[in-house]
N, C-alpha and C positions, 0 to 999 in steps of 0.2 A: 544500390554499390555493391551490396550481397550477394547482387545477382549474375552474374558475370564470375562472381569466383564457384557459384556453387553449380555456376551452366561448364566451368571448366574444370574443378571437379567430376560432376557426372561423364566426360568424355573422357579421364582419365580411366576412370572406375570401366568404362567400357568398351575403352582400347587393351586394358588389361583383361578383362574377361575374355575378349576375342580370341589373345593370345594364348589365352590357356586350349580353346578352342580348337585351333591346333596343331598338324600335324609334328613330330619336332625340324625341324630344318636343316641344309645344314651348314652346321656352326661349331664350333670348338665346344669340346665339351667341359665348364663352367657355371660353379654355383650363382644362384642368384639369375638366371636368364627369363628370358616373358617365356618360350618355351623348355623343359628336362632335354637333359639328352643334347649329343652332340659325340666328336670323333673326338681321340685321345688315341697316344705312338708314346711310343716307350722305344730309346735305340737301345738295342740287343752288345751287337757288336758295326764295327764301321758300316757295311749296308745291309745288316739282317735288325727291322724291328719288328715290336707287338701293336699291331693296330687296332682300336674297337670304334665299333660305334653303337651309342645304348638310342633309341627312341622310347615317344611314349607312348600311347593307352590309346595313341591313333594313328600311329604311326606300323604301317605296315610288314610285311618281313621282309615280303619283297624289294620295297623302299630303304630299309636296312643295310639289306646286303648289295646292293647297291650303291648307298654312301663309303662302304667300304670298301667297297673296289674300288671308287674314284680315288677318296684317301689316300688311297696305296700307290693307284697312278700317278696322283699329285707330288706325291714324297718322293717320289721317281724320280718325275723331272727334275724338283728344289735338289737332287744331290743331284742331279750330269748325270742319272746313270739314265738305261733308253729303257727295256724291259723289268719286269716282275715277278718271282717266281713263287704261287704259293703254298709253302711248308707246310699248314696247318693252318686246318679252318675250321670254326664251329660258330653254330645261329643255337644262344643258348632262351627258350622261353620261358618267360614267368606269370604264369597265373593263378588269379585270384577270384573267387565265385562272393559273393556278399548278397545273403540272402537279406528283407529287410519286409517287416511288415510292411501292408500297404499304410500310404500317412492318412486317407481319407477314413479307417475306417477303428475308430477306437473306440469300442466299449462304451459309455452310461452310467455302466454297475460295476459297483466298485467293489471291493472287500468286507466294506460296513454295512450287505447285500447275505453278510452269511452264504449259504447253499441256495439265495435262489439266484434262479439268473434268467434273460429270458428266453422260450423255446416255444414254438408252433404245431401244430400234424399240419396236411396236406396235401390231397390225394392231386395225382401223378399220373396223365394216362397210361400206361399199359405198363404201370410201378407198385400204383395201388396207392396205401396210406405209404407219408414218410414224416420222416419227425427232424427238426431242426435244431438244435442251439449252438454257442457259439465258440464250445467247448469238445465240437466234430465237425467243425466242416461249416462251409457256409454255399446250401446247392444253387444260390441265385449271381456268388459272384466269387466263385471258385474258394483255394485261401486266401487269397487276400491279404495275398504275396508278392513282393520284384526278388526277382533273381536275375542277376546282373553277373556277366562275367569279363571278368580284363583281362588282356592278350601285354606284355610288353616283350621285345627281340633287342635281345644283343647279340651284335657277330663281332668277335675276333679271326682275323687269322694274324700267320706269325711271317712275312714277307722278306726275304732274299731278295736286293735289286743287285743289278746284270747291266754291263756297255754293253755295247754292239750288239749284231746279229741277234735276235730271238732262237732260239731254238722251232724248228716245227713243226718236231715230234711231241715238242713237252706237253701236256694237258691240260699243266696248273701254268705254261708261262702268260704275260699277258705280256704286249705292246702294250704301252706307260698311255702314248700319245693315244695310239687309238682306242683306248679306254678312254681319257678325258673328252674324245670326239665327239665317241657313241653314247656316253650317260651323262655327256655335258647340259646339251639341251632338257636332262630331266631332273635337271640338280636346279630344286628348291632352295633358295641362299633367304638369308633372317630380312624380316622391314628396316628398315633405316629406322 
């Protein structure tokens, strides 16, 4: 009787961990989602919007910026307009570096040993006699430190939507339906 509930709990836990290890899909940005991040928008004027897309640490800058353009195009079509112009656009990068000691390197000696610590000397060909002690590095395993840098990208744009024919000479003007057609196949939506 308990076995099916244990299996079900293990499957739910595995699905939750798998959701944490995926890039941000194209979704509204709401708290408590399986994958953090997504799009949001604020209406500034009747045809002017502030659009944002925030990705998690597994989402590339290219994907974040592409999803921002896709959301602006979707918003334009939803308003009954044909094209949009980007007035202002910015992509912020949040970088954090974590330095953690190697979890497998824990010295067995402690403060109760006072100034005593393990050390030895060895002969290295071409280097002569060298010494080792735990306070000055480790010749065999480098510094035994794990260094990781995590990046998260968030793109934002101020978008003005318009009806009619898109101006040909304006590099900041986008045909909303063309953007949806071109970027739509690369948009990954959340799993149901």
